[in-house]
Steps between C-alpha positions, in 0.01 A plus 500: 500500500364669188149427373540437128226410253605317185847460353508679166799663334582768248767534236704816447495812715174572684297799386516634857714388791498677837739427785443665835332791325372785715394864486468726804336841511482740793175343616655152501561201276280481191666178387747283690692174471338406170662207324332327207551389142268546200588275205487649152189461287244501781188715550534602864234657720633738765243499781469683830295757690563873462828595663633144490805590289387410146567842346829521688608169349411620151678829571815312597485302177464815288764714679234742622593394855848419634531199732606544862636147514538190285484479123260437214615355167320510166606209279819476704585871479471727809185710461697819561732448203421667165530162324178386670284786367450374141374167635183632667205733448292650780136607489348670804136548592494866396650421156688833460441577132523846343136599457573753224685245288311311234514121497742517206724749683500279808617200297761715329631602841528133594697432183740790565566403862546124451772370266335157470154640429253265332282724284293212366404376846411844635289589196328159505385556860368847413325386181331210680325758717397705195670809645539794259869583474418872488293490823641690798578275795303730730179433303523120531302286743672324789511172311640669189774675698592170662527345153738778391705446817520126425607582144789706641594224744498216245657719232810511715524120462562442873599166642331603826177701525428658841141613556379695803119462484475640146137390459364610837304793352339309213144373473450120485475490119819703453679290764408182318621644169831619648553171684460309173742739330756460776483122496516462121797737464690354797451139390598578140824666607581286805500814713522462877223705664473621859156649558386664822124473542226496762270305267558147627266337247696670223826354630350151519415515129829652385790411729703183536732642767444699821681741728295578810622795709374592848661716764791579271604134461443224247247262653444261210678455168502250219309305239122507552474134397723411795375755753131409477537122559716580805185632674173346616176645635380299797172521692419316820351519850646742755256482793729700731577765239871412487716333234476122543815316606506314165593828329830524691714298252392725209585857404187706566485807275157618619255368760139613544215394723149480352256396771608156624718441197843620397623581151873514436741536212793271573813364341476133591796306640363149489142366503213723607240381752250264329196676646593836347359623173794577271481698176754653265502880529487740208787738432287787631432314827871430550599859426234651727597270787867597470414870473279479809772312689829684437664316792448158340824326414608570141501249217738488203506250216843370400520731196435806717719411794844653559690235691767726648250740653318244711141573407330340797156346480311209643 
């Protein structure tokens, strides 16, 4: 039986929908049997350790990688079809801009390459950072280059913005500035955002949806407001250093012994023992527990779950 948190719904085609998606390289499977749904209009955090399959998933969405099995659809259109390309913009960590171009030349390139280019939006993002239009991209700071890259991305007027750790190399002040820019532009336009990041605190502040990848598979997916209440942090006595029998009815994501006590992140199925201390975990605590326990049974909210693929969790 599937473990499902919440019972939301979405109207229209999902921004992303994967069914049995997989990619195999010579060294083995980078991503396998991934089935999930991301409703349109959400800010989604893509979380996982290095090598988990996050960049492969983004590569499959942007046609940089061809799937070995299954399919991925963008607003109902197969990701490999040309009709899907105008719907999304992709920004990678290295932000491949032409260093010898000026800011103005970079925006002009965006206008020439994108029929639906929004000059006003792109120039507004650049002006807000007080960037000289005649400055060469190679002379800009990391935060300034990221701003130019965001101007190119939003100038395309994408319905879906795919971000592969674009702010990983920025200092805290620049990260905060770029995060505010991303949120304000995405909310104003109703853009769906998928953002890969290792900064869990950043995701807690920005994202209302999650895709957690570990071992090349989706381990948790859905609305954060439904995923968090599905978990509980429990602390109690474990004099023999083993999980107490009262934990058996519940899904244990992570179990740790601290002296004579245990501490566990669980998904309760019924009442918890009255002598346990029970607290609500933070998003960071839930994510870290799932990342440390890749063999824990997956969890999908109703909006994220693909019925036909049998996403199994408990």
